[in-house]
Steps between C-alpha positions, in 0.01 A plus 500: 500500500313238286156617409208257529273426202176690499281206623747421779518870598123501522505192718745665738277798563163319483582220746478687830131615476413174324635302798277709724195423286449859379525456126563241227433128497485293820812290450770740613745219541501445124595867449776461764630195319536695178674788670734268685588282204538785251305304240275683257235310308139527388387395846653808657348727226157345567541572876591865431184540293287403797618799701197721423651797678835516323446335160272769354763765581772287339285465191442873492865590528591233241241625244620857540862398437448219245640246745385169650331533837773284663788676330753576776485878438120493523499302824761741645291796395205379689671398825794739511453766229689587185467705181231272359250662738548832312339348192169431670294821487289593804193495276580143395539391865171673590323317215665171609365551858153588376479195272658263748267546795121455481444730791594867548838547658403786727726552801399854584759754395744228396286367211729261307375608156545864594847428627586317181393806302717719722804296408463152659737221403425126441728415790428268791522782749236694307269199533575489874457868568216580260305198396490306829262667752759520779602863443141605528459299823781693663271790557217282625727411788661340688787519247734240642366193308456675155848650538654160582339352192612787277855480626518119467337484155701773332840414351757662732874512493772477757848396598582165656657553842537134611396154397407190706401176338165574322461854632671834460501838662437776245505872553197642325299826499160415641180652372351758741165670520387801695248785459383374165837443333729214414877517502813285552649513846859474618677166442420223743623142510237237412531122527402341175513155332757410236430135456260214580552163654877519463483615136563849366198647331712717276845621599723436802486867592801610698570804725532808286280381223217720379182303492129523406254395776141384452287375790812458716684293246814590307392472135815606318846652537485838327751716330534866599324596177207281587477639851502849356216408262293339772566792745409765241187313381380447861564865594309612187203280573489614865502858375211420267295336774573774755409767245171327441442480880575867529788446732836502312772327713804688625835416645724471198354177365218654292475822309314763703150589381573446137226388267628197299540566134227361283638246258363440148 
């Protein structure tokens, strides 16, 4: 499998929410053009810097590992997870969050700064579960809309079952919520996009491929090692959030009632 450059890898994951108007600059077609043409230049780097949600995390990971923010390993660490995350102490992530936002990030028990100190990671799914307010809104009820946003915004993984023009059927484990706890349910088939206007956004994913999904788009074809990293990071972060909420998840996906280890 040919690995994309860091900027192109960023474009692959960042396009889906950008197309929906949730983050980044307004011209999502320009980002799609880059991802589709596999061209990297200063224009693409400038676009990446305008993603005010992701870019600070990339800069944090890069600084802790003496890398460039759009180094391919740095981009992979943020979206999927890899060993570079281990070099970002929880105290550094907490300081980053405190300096970054000009308002207190208080989401009840799931306070992002507190979760960072407990062992948070500068991963996209940490931002989704801990920094965005949606986890806190689950308890305010009804939970359906916050859960849908959390499940769509997190980076999930699955296996392609079938493909049809610009869409694909992918077997994924959906995010579930009940009685104050989050967990991953049994696999279910979800219809997702794999291209746009007759073009492939990234890969021509085929049945049997392992893929990353973001806002109902296939972002990348993953190796088994990448799936393992994403699965383990997601499970760890869910354990962290559920511990903070006082309701550790059960059912074999998360460790039962274990306090996450405090990291440096």
